[in-house]
N, C-alpha and C positions, 0 to 999 in steps of 0.2 A: 600325281596329286589330283588332277582333274578326275581321273577314274575313281579315286577314293571318295572324292566329294559326291560324284554321281551315285556311287554305291550307298553312301550315307543318306542321300536324298531319297533314293529308291526304298531303303529300309524304313525311313521315316514315313514315306508315303504309304507303304504297305501297312505299317503299324496304325496309321490314322484311319486307313480304310477298314482295317479289322475292328478298330475301336468305334468307328462311325460307319457301319455298312449301310447301304441303301435300304431305307425303310419304307413300307407301304402302309397307308392308313385308309381303311374302308369305312365309310359312313353311310348308313341307310337312313333316308329321310323321305317321307311321303311315298313310300313304295319304290323309291329309286335308290340305286346304289352309286355312291361317288367314291372315287379313288384318289388319294393324294400321295404323291411320291416325294420323299425327303432325301435329297442327294447328300453324300458325305460333306460337300462344301457347305450346304445350308445348315447341316447339323453342327459343323465346326464353328460357323459364324454365331449360331444361337448359343452354343456352349461358351464361346468367348464373351458374348454379351452378358450371360449369366455370371461368369467369373468376374468380369469387370464390375458388375453391379454389386456382387458380394464383397469385392475388395473395397469398393467405395463405401459400402455400409460399414465395413470393419474399420476403415480409417476414420470415418465420421464418429463411430461409436467410441473409438479410442480417444479422439480429440475431446469429445464430450465428457468422457470419464476423467481425463486429465484436468479439464477445467473444473469439473465438479469436485474432484479431490482437492484442488487448490483452494476452492471456496470453502469446502468443509474444514480444511486445515485451519484457515483463517478464523472461521466461526468457532472452532474448538479452542483456539488460542484466546479469542475474546471471552468465551465462557470461562476459561480457566482464570483469566485476569479478574473478571467480575467476582468469581468465587473467592479468589485470593483477597480481594478488597473486603468482602463480607467477613472473612475470617479475621482480617486485621481489625475491623471495626469491633467485632465481638471481643477480641483479645484486649483491645484498648479499653473498652468499657469495663471489662473485668479488672484491669489494672487500676482504672480510676476508682472503682468501688473499693478495691483494696487500699488505695491511697487515702481515701476518705476515712476508712475504718482506722488506719494507722494514725492519722492526724487527730482523730477524736480521742483515741486511746492515749496518745503521747502527751498532749496538753502542755508541751514545752513552754518556755518563757517567751514573752512577746518579742523581745529584742532579737533572739536567735531566729525566730520564725520570720521576722521582718527582714533580717539580713539575708536569709536564704531566698526570700521572695525577690529582693532587689538583685541578687546575683543571677537568678533565673531570668528575671526580666531583661537584664543586660544581654544574656545569651540569646533570648528570643528576639530582641531588637536587632541583633546582628543577623539572625536568620531571616527575619521579615524584610530587612533592607534588600536582600537578594530577590525577594518576591514582589517588590514594589513594581507596580505596573504590569505584572504578568496577567494575561487574560484569564478571567474567571477567579483570580485569587481572592479578590475582595468578597465575592459571593460565597466562596468556599470557607472563608475564615470568619465571616460575620456571625454565624450562630455560636461559634466557640467563645467569643468575647462577651457574650450576654450573660450576666449574672442573674440568677433567680433566687428569690427568697431574701429575707432580711436577717442575716446571722447576728447573734447577740454577742456583744463585747468585741474588743480589739482582736483577741485570738481567733474568734469565730470569723471575723471579717478577713483576717490574713489567710486563714485556711481556705476560705472561699476564693480568694485571689489565687492561691496556689493551685486549687482545683481548676480554676479557669485557665491558668497557664498550661496545665497538663492538657486540657481540652484543645487549647489553641495549638500546641505542639502536635497533638494527634491529627488535627485537621490539616495542618501544614504538611505533615508527613504523608498523609493519604493523598492530598492534592498533588504534591510533588511527584509521588510514585505513580499516580494515575496518569498524569500528563507525560511523564517520561516513558511509561509503558506504551501509551498510545502512539507516541512518536517513533519508538523503536519498532513497533508493529508495522507502522506505515512504511518504514524503510525496508523491512524484511519483505513486505508484501510486494514492493517494487523490485525485489531481487537484489537489494543493496545491503551492504554490511554496515549497521549503525556505528560500530566502533571506529570505522575508517573515516567517519565524518566528525569525530570528536578530537579536541586538542590532545596533545601528547600527555602521557601519564604524568600526574602531579600538577597539571595545569588547571584542573577543575576546582572551582569553589573559592579560590583566593585564600586569605589568611584563616578563615573559619575552619577549613577542612585540611589545612596543611599537615597537621599531625595525624597520621593514620591510626595511632594507638589512642583509643577513647580515653584512657587514663591520663595521657599527656594533655589531651584537649580539656579534660575535666579539670586538670591543674591550672591550665591557662584561664579557663572560664570561671574557675573556683565554684564548680557545681558538682553534684553527684555524678559518678561515671555513667550511670544509666541514662540520666538526662542528657549528658554530653553526647553519648552515643546516638541518641535519637535525633539531636540537633545536627550532628555530623551527617547522619544518613539522609535526612531531609535536605540538607544543604547540597550534598552530592547529587541528589536527584534533580534539584532545582537547576544546578549548573549544567547537568547533562541535558535536561529538557531545553534549556535556553540554547545550548550549542546545537542540538538537533533542529530546533525551530529555525535558527539562523541558517543552517545548512539547507533545510527544506525550502526556504525562501529562494534559494538559488537553483533549485531543481525543477524540471518540467512536470509539475504536479497539477497544473490548471487545465481547464478545458480549452480546446482550440477555437470553439465557436459557441455562441450562446445557446444554440439548440441542444436539447437533451436527447433527441432521438439518434439512434445509430442504425444504419441500414445494412451494414455488413461487418462481421466481426473478424478478429484475428484468427488465423488457422486455415485448415483445409475447407474449400468450398468449390462449387461448380463454377468454372470460369464462364462469364457471360458471353464471351466471344467464341470459345472453342467448344463449350458444353462438356468439357472434361474436368476431372478433379485437378485443382491447382492450389498451391499454398498462398494465402493472402497475408501479406506481411504487415498489415496495418488495420486501422478502423476507418470506416466510411461514415461521414456525417452528411445527410441530405439537407438541402435548403434552397432558397431562391438565389438567382444569379446576383452576384455582388454582395452576398451576405458577408459581413466582416469576418476575416480570419485573423486570429490573435495568437501572439507568442504564448506558449504554455509555461515559459520560465524565462528569466533573464539570460542573455547571451550575446553572441556576436554572429551576424549574418555571414555564413560561410559560402553560400551558393545562391544564385538567383538565375532564372532563365529556363529554357526548355530542357527537359531530361527525358530520355527514351522511356515511353510508356506512361510517364507521369505528367506530360504536358508542361505548362508553366509551373515552376517549382521554386520553393524557398526552403533553404536548410539553415538551421540555427545551431551553432556550437555552444553548448552550455558548460563546457569544461569537464574535466574528469572522465573523458571518454564518452560523454553523453551528447547525443545529437538528435534533433527532431526534424522531420521532413513534412512539408505541406504541399500536396500535389493537386493537379487539375485546376489551378487558379485561372480566373479570367484576367485579372490584372495583378501586378506586383507593386507594392508601395515602398519597398526598402531596397537598399543596395548592399553589395558585398562590403564587409568591413563595418557596417552600421552596428552600433551597440543598441540592443533593444531591451525593453523592460517587460516584465510579465504583463500580459493583457494588451500590449501594443499591437496595433494593426499591421499585419504583414501584407495583406492584399484582399482581393475579393473572390468569393467562391465562383467557380466556373465549371466547364466540362471539356477542358483541353486535354490533349493526349489520348490515351487508350481509355476512353470513358463512354458510358452509355447514357449519361445524364448528369445534370448539375449536382455536384457534391464535392466534399473535401475528402481526400485520401490522406490520413495522418499516420505517421510512423514515428517510433522511438527506437534509436539505435544506441547500444552500449558496447564500446570497444569493438566496433565493426560488425556487431551481430544485431539483427532485428529482435526487439523485445515486444511483449504483449502490451500495447498502450493502455488496455483496460486496467491492468494492474497499477499503472501510474495514476490513472484517474481515481481509483479506489484509495490509493495511498494519499492522494490529495484530500479526499474526504476525511480520512482519519486525522490528517494534519490540521484541517480546519476545526474538527471536533476538539482537538487538543489545544486549539488557540494558537 
């Protein structure tokens, strides 16, 4: 066995010597000739350095491409959503114009028109009850309830009320869909499945959307099937947005410190101690000593104290397999078992553990795997935009 290993080493050494033979470099300068000798060992060290640098550049490029593709995908989804809303608005306007033309042509009797308006009004009242207090709902619906012009006669006034009801339903539909889409995008951006945070099928919307068949709902509300279907769709989006908004309030979507600057991102970087490429599993936030460190979501403190490499550390369990970690703290303000709210102080920023200066090292873990915290911060921004 030893002889075989010796032969393999000998063959390897001869191969390397053939690949990197001793080389001589002659340089003439100022009438003098200088000779430089590069031994096989020196050439192998230089080749290894070049290979390591190439590998490092390749890894960094791949990481940048992955991040860029993720951001581009999110931007494309936002653009598609905006384009979809523009198409909806155009479609709604065309339908409104058609409705006005039909009303003007029909000229039905006042009692029938008044009865239809009252039934539609009752359906809208049920829908808007679900929107009461929703962030941004009042502003989104205000333009729709404003009547313009002075229609002549009772029929004309009823027709204008009907038109206003259509506008109000369109505004409610667009608002509900926009809010639900933003929240769904926030969850997907964080790598979470929105549907897993919704109540079980059939639990959304209450009595208004229990009937999945628009014709059945139309019979209950005593309105046209088309109007009932639009009410049902808007109510379902309102219910889903409310459920996702409540779920988002329990997730670590906030920032761990008031500072907006980040000194080191998630992914491959040069380790400040070894000078070699290493995977960085979190985000670093610089700041002054004792800068408040806050919980990014409600949860229960699962760990406090020194942890190898992290120094003084706090870990918060948010449930559902989600956990956040706050490292390099100077002091810790909570204890294991404490229930903390979003924004509650966990400790003060420091430089304990494997640290080159005062900063917070922040991590997000899902089912035992480190996630990119930047995605959760962006998800939080979308949640705040959706209210």
